[in-house]
PAZA-318927 format. One line per 8 residues: number of its first residue (from 0); their letters; for each residue y, x, z of C-alpha. Coordinates in pm, 1 decimal. Each point is the difference from the previous one (the first is absolute). Layout:
N
NUM) A) Y,X,Z  ... $
//
This chain:
167
0) MHRAILAL) 0.0,0.0,0.0  345.2,130.2,-94.2  344.9,-94.7,126.4  299.1,-64.1,-223.5  356.1,-128.8,29.8  145.5,-251.0,-245.7  363.1,-112.2,-29.2  75.6,-358.0,-102.6 $
8) GTNLYDKE) 329.9,-139.4,-120.8  124.4,-325.7,-151.6  332.7,-155.0,-93.9  -90.7,-312.2,-196.8  -90.3,-356.2,99.3  -162.8,-53.1,341.0  4.2,358.7,120.2  -192.6,-60.3,323.8 $
16) DNIKKAIS) -273.2,-180.4,-190.6  -13.8,280.8,-258.0  -62.1,255.6,275.0  -264.6,-218.8,164.3  -181.9,-58.1,-328.4  4.9,368.8,-87.7  -132.8,105.9,342.1  -273.3,-263.6,-21.7 $
24) AIGCLPKT) -97.9,117.6,-348.2  -11.2,363.3,112.8  -221.7,-100.9,291.5  -238.8,-165.6,-246.6  -51.0,315.8,-205.7  -356.7,131.8,11.6  -77.5,216.8,302.3  365.4,-16.0,112.2 $
32) SVVKISSL) 163.7,-137.9,312.4  359.1,-17.6,116.4  21.4,165.9,342.4  376.1,17.3,66.5  303.9,-187.6,-125.1  355.6,113.1,68.9  281.5,-235.7,81.2  181.3,-149.3,-296.6 $
40) YETKPFLV) 334.6,150.1,-92.3  278.7,-141.4,-212.5  161.2,258.7,-224.5  264.4,11.5,-266.6  -118.7,68.2,-355.5  -28.2,373.5,-68.8  89.4,156.2,-337.3  -11.5,-328.7,-189.6 $
48) PDKQDNFL) 183.2,-54.1,-331.9  102.2,-360.2,70.8  89.4,-240.0,281.4  -310.2,-81.6,204.2  -87.4,-170.7,327.1  -84.6,205.3,306.2  -356.5,118.2,42.2  -256.2,-56.3,269.5 $
56) NCCIEVET) -199.2,317.7,58.2  -290.2,104.5,218.9  -276.2,257.2,17.5  -366.2,-56.7,69.7  -282.9,229.9,92.9  -338.5,-67.2,-153.9  -347.9,133.8,50.5  -188.5,20.1,-327.4 $
64) YLQPKTLL) -290.7,152.0,-182.6  197.6,-29.7,-325.4  119.2,326.0,-151.6  378.5,42.0,-47.6  16.9,-84.9,-372.5  -226.5,-301.7,49.1  212.9,-120.9,293.5  315.1,43.7,-208.9 $
72) GCCLGIEA) -158.4,-188.2,-290.4  -94.3,-285.2,231.5  358.4,-14.3,131.1  136.1,-13.6,-354.6  -242.7,-284.5,-67.9  127.9,-187.6,305.8  357.4,48.7,-122.2  -90.8,-138.2,-343.9 $
80) SMGRRRPY) -191.4,-294.9,145.2  303.6,-90.3,211.0  225.7,-0.4,-307.1  152.7,347.5,10.1  181.9,75.5,-324.3  158.1,330.1,-98.4  266.5,-88.2,-259.0  202.2,311.7,93.1 $
88) KNAARVID) 6.0,271.5,264.5  72.9,-132.8,352.0  3.9,-364.1,-107.4  -20.9,-264.6,271.8  -361.0,-53.5,103.8  -231.2,-257.6,149.3  -191.7,285.3,163.5  -7.9,376.3,-18.1 $
96) IDLLLYED) -290.3,187.0,160.1  17.6,378.1,18.4  -275.5,229.9,119.7  192.8,239.7,222.1  -263.9,203.2,180.1  -375.1,38.6,-14.0  -105.7,206.3,301.3  72.7,366.8,-78.3 $
104) KAYADSDL) -51.3,-31.1,-372.7  248.3,166.6,-231.1  -34.8,-122.1,-354.9  212.1,-1.2,-313.5  -55.7,-137.7,-346.3  188.9,-230.9,-233.1  -98.6,-311.3,199.0  -13.3,107.7,364.2 $
112) FLPHPRIK) 179.3,244.2,228.0  -113.6,50.1,359.5  179.0,9.8,227.1  242.4,-228.6,-180.8  278.3,238.9,-107.8  296.1,-207.2,121.4  -112.4,-115.7,345.7  239.0,224.9,187.8 $
120) ERAFVMVP) 298.9,-114.2,-209.9  -41.8,-369.9,69.3  93.2,-152.9,332.0  -152.7,-332.8,-111.5  -334.2,181.0,-2.1  36.7,237.3,294.1  120.9,-256.0,254.8  -304.8,-228.5,-40.4 $
128) LLDICSKG) -221.7,308.7,-28.7  122.6,105.4,343.4  -125.9,-334.1,137.9  -350.3,100.9,-105.2  28.3,373.6,70.6  211.2,3.4,315.9  -6.6,380.0,31.4  129.1,45.3,-355.0 $
136) RFFNFDFS) -333.5,134.5,-128.0  -291.9,-127.4,-204.0  -271.3,263.1,-12.3  189.0,311.6,-121.3  294.2,-194.2,-143.9  290.6,52.0,240.3  320.3,-198.5,-47.4  129.2,22.2,358.8 $
144) KEIQEIDC) 291.6,227.9,-91.3  105.8,-192.7,-311.8  3.8,-338.2,174.6  264.3,143.6,234.8  213.3,123.8,-289.7  -13.2,-290.5,-246.4  252.3,-286.4,3.6  -189.5,-308.2,121.9 $
152) SDVEKYNK) 303.8,-224.2,42.4  -101.8,-229.2,-289.1  -347.7,-62.0,145.7  6.4,-294.8,239.3  -294.8,-145.4,185.0  -72.1,-343.0,-141.3  63.2,-225.8,295.1  -176.8,-314.2,-110.7 $
160) NFLFEKK) -338.2,-72.8,151.8  -231.4,155.2,-251.0  -361.8,-45.9,96.4  -284.6,135.0,-201.1  -343.2,-113.5,102.6  -299.6,194.1,-124.0  -276.4,-221.6,-127.2 $
//
């Protein structure tokens, strides 16, 4: 069994429901279970070419027997099944699921980079990641210094009662 961290984000339609559906779908992947879910955070759109609604973001930790590229492919399938379209770079999205970390694996090809190359630049990823990895570490990936140095002022804890019940 391997451990991995995924980041989820959405800024279209019923954002809470999008997150719930995506987490449920991830938990239904073969030989995969969701073991931790961060709080939800509301964030302003980042590097978008047009006016968009705020995002809801979170991170989840999964245990899986799936290999990294298979896990990523499954996540892309979940995005597509939920209606994710990619008309242009950084378009608004029903759901975005990024594979951030897969234990200590370092990997790079045209489809997958591990660890995700922009984790430490994005407060909307690092703040929820800190919920899961309270010491600022996941295996050998250490972000404890960067979380202190990055501007997190646009990342606000989502204060509505968001309950996710595992089935």
